[in-house]
C-alpha positions as CSV (number, residue, x, y, z in Angstrom):
1,M,0.0,0.0,0.0
2,G,2.7,2.4,-0.9
3,R,1.4,4.7,-3.7
4,L,-1.3,7.3,-3.2
5,C,-2.6,10.0,-5.5
6,G,-3.7,13.3,-4.1
7,W,-4.7,16.9,-4.4
8,S,-4.9,19.7,-1.8
9,R,-6.7,23.0,-2.1
10,T,-4.3,25.9,-1.8
11,S,-6.1,29.0,-0.6
12,Q,-3.6,31.7,-0.3
13,M,-0.2,32.6,-1.8
14,H,2.5,33.7,0.7
15,G,5.9,35.3,0.2
16,D,8.5,35.7,2.9
17,G,10.5,38.4,1.4
18,D,12.9,36.2,-0.4
19,G,11.4,36.8,-3.8
20,K,9.7,33.4,-3.8
21,E,6.0,32.9,-3.4
22,R,4.5,29.7,-2.0
23,W,1.0,28.3,-2.1
24,M,-0.1,27.4,1.4
25,S,-3.2,25.3,2.3
26,H,-5.3,26.4,5.3
27,G,-7.6,23.4,5.3
28,N,-6.6,22.4,8.8
29,Q,-7.9,25.8,10.1
30,D,-11.5,25.1,8.9
31,P,-13.7,24.7,12.1
32,F,-15.3,21.5,11.0
33,R,-14.0,19.1,8.3
34,M,-15.7,16.0,6.9
35,G,-14.1,13.1,5.1
36,F,-16.1,11.1,2.5
37,L,-14.5,7.7,2.2
38,T,-15.5,5.2,-0.5
39,A,-14.0,2.8,-3.0
40,V,-14.6,1.5,-6.5
41,E,-13.9,-2.0,-7.7
42,D,-12.4,-2.7,-11.1
43,A,-12.6,-6.3,-12.2
44,E,-9.1,-6.3,-13.6
45,R,-7.2,-4.1,-11.1
46,G,-9.1,-4.5,-7.8
47,F,-10.2,-1.9,-5.3
48,V,-9.2,1.7,-5.4
49,G,-10.1,3.8,-2.3
50,G,-10.7,7.5,-2.2
51,L,-11.1,10.1,0.5
52,L,-12.4,13.6,-0.1
53,V,-12.0,16.0,2.8
54,T,-14.3,19.0,2.7
55,N,-15.3,22.0,4.8
56,R,-18.8,22.1,6.3
57,F,-20.2,23.5,3.0
58,G,-18.8,20.6,0.9
59,R,-15.9,22.5,-0.6
60,P,-12.9,20.3,-1.2
61,L,-9.9,20.7,1.0
62,E,-8.0,17.6,0.0
63,F,-8.4,14.4,-2.0
64,Q,-6.4,11.2,-1.8
65,C,-6.7,7.9,-3.5
66,T,-4.9,4.6,-3.3
67,A,-3.3,2.4,-5.8
68,P,-5.4,-0.5,-6.8
69,V,-5.5,-3.5,-4.4
70,K,-6.5,-6.8,-5.8
71,P,-6.7,-9.7,-3.3
72,N,-5.4,-13.0,-4.8
73,R,-7.4,-16.2,-4.8
74,A,-5.8,-17.5,-1.6
75,Q,-6.7,-14.3,0.3
76,Q,-10.2,-14.5,-1.0
77,I,-10.5,-18.0,0.4
78,L,-8.8,-17.3,3.7
79,Y,-10.6,-14.1,4.5
80,G,-14.0,-15.3,3.2
81,P,-16.8,-12.8,4.0
82,T,-14.4,-10.6,6.0
83,L,-12.3,-9.8,3.0
84,R,-14.2,-6.8,1.7
85,P,-14.6,-5.0,5.1
86,F,-10.9,-5.7,5.7
87,V,-9.7,-4.3,2.4
88,L,-12.0,-1.3,2.4
89,G,-11.7,-0.4,6.0
90,E,-8.4,-1.5,7.6
91,L,-6.3,-1.5,4.5
92,L,-7.6,1.3,2.2
93,G,-9.5,3.5,4.7
94,R,-6.8,3.5,7.4
95,T,-4.0,4.1,4.9
96,L,-5.9,7.1,3.4
97,L,-6.6,8.6,6.9
98,D,-3.0,8.1,7.9
99,K,-1.7,9.9,4.8
100,V,-4.2,12.7,4.4
101,G,-2.7,16.1,5.4
102,V,-6.0,17.8,6.2
103,K,-7.5,15.6,8.9
104,P,-11.3,15.3,9.0
105,H,-13.2,15.6,12.3
106,L,-15.8,13.1,10.9
107,V,-15.3,10.3,8.3
108,L,-18.5,9.4,6.5
109,I,-19.0,6.0,4.9
110,E,-21.8,4.7,2.8
111,S,-22.5,1.5,4.6
112,D,-22.0,0.0,8.0
113,E,-19.8,-2.7,6.3
114,I,-16.7,-0.8,7.3
115,I,-17.8,0.9,10.6
116,D,-15.1,-1.1,12.4
117,L,-12.6,1.3,10.7
118,R,-13.3,3.4,13.8
119,Q,-11.4,0.9,15.9
120,H,-8.2,1.9,13.9
121,V,-8.5,5.6,13.6
122,P,-8.6,8.5,16.1
123,M,-11.6,10.4,14.5
124,A,-15.3,9.7,14.5
125,V,-16.6,7.4,11.7
126,A,-20.3,7.2,10.8
127,F,-22.3,5.7,8.0
128,L,-24.8,7.8,6.2
129,M,-28.5,6.8,6.4
130,D,-31.5,8.2,4.5
131,K,-33.7,7.8,7.6
132,V,-33.1,10.7,10.0
133,T,-33.4,9.6,13.6
134,D,-31.9,10.7,16.9
135,S,-30.9,8.0,19.3
136,A,-27.8,6.9,21.3
137,T,-26.0,5.8,18.2
138,Q,-27.7,7.9,15.5
139,L,-27.9,11.6,14.8
140,P,-29.7,13.8,12.2
141,F,-27.0,15.4,10.0
142,G,-27.9,17.7,7.1
143,K,-30.9,16.1,5.4
144,H,-29.7,12.6,6.4
145,G,-28.9,10.6,9.5
146,I,-25.6,9.2,10.6
147,A,-24.9,6.2,12.7
148,F,-21.8,5.6,14.9
149,H,-19.9,2.6,16.0
150,P,-21.6,1.4,19.2
151,D,-18.3,1.1,21.1
152,F,-17.5,4.8,20.6
153,Q,-20.5,6.6,22.3
154,G,-18.5,9.8,22.7
155,D,-18.5,10.3,18.9
156,H,-22.3,10.9,19.1
157,A,-22.0,13.7,21.6
158,E,-19.0,15.3,19.9
159,M,-20.7,15.3,16.4
160,A,-24.0,16.6,17.9
161,R,-22.1,19.8,18.7
162,H,-21.0,20.1,15.1
163,A,-24.3,19.1,13.5
164,K,-25.6,22.7,13.9
165,A,-22.8,23.9,11.6
166,I,-24.1,21.6,8.7
167,P,-26.8,23.3,6.6
168,A,-30.1,21.4,7.1
169,D,-30.5,20.9,3.4
170,A,-27.0,19.5,2.9
171,D,-27.0,16.5,0.6
172,L,-24.2,14.4,2.1
173,R,-24.5,11.7,-0.6
174,E,-23.4,14.1,-3.4
175,P,-19.7,14.2,-2.3
176,F,-19.5,10.4,-2.5
177,E,-20.5,10.8,-6.2
178,R,-17.6,13.2,-6.7
179,V,-15.2,10.7,-5.1
180,R,-16.4,7.8,-7.3
181,E,-16.1,10.0,-10.4
182,A,-12.5,10.9,-9.5
183,L,-11.7,7.3,-8.7
184,A,-13.2,6.1,-12.0
185,E,-11.0,8.7,-13.8
186,T,-8.0,7.6,-11.9
187,V,-8.6,4.0,-12.8
188,R,-9.2,4.9,-16.4
189,L,-6.0,6.9,-16.6
190,G,-4.1,4.1,-14.9
191,T,-5.4,1.6,-17.4
192,A,-4.5,3.9,-20.3
193,R,-0.9,4.2,-18.9
194,T,-0.4,0.5,-18.6
195,A,-1.8,-0.3,-22.1
């Protein structure tokens, strides 16, 4: 899991008097940052994971993606039904969150399949739900609901404080589409380079 692709938003150009100007990112200064973590699967190349970190309005701060990971037949047999959650969560998800420069406060995922990623990272992880409820493990967030890992009850209280900063009409599914489109383009370009 060595290679990553990435992009960071640079918001301001700085000069320090030496005649050279540098682009500096201020993404870590945003008061609340969300990460949208997903993956695409290519039949020939395997899984490619992507993480888009945005501010509370959905504006991109940083994007990272992994090189393709394709489990071999022996791994498929040995891991059985736990292979996909392992590859998507522990392998791709943890790698992306370790490498990203602009750390999200909350990582959103599209299914509870990889909610156990929370056991391996220091930030809250929640899966997006269409049904909006408020309970010990679920919270209304934008126009959706989010559900947390049951072993990390403090995540609910921490994110409840941030929920007010998210616009009530925020479509939190849309950034996942952007990630999938960027990953599809990355896979397409990677395939074109190897051909």
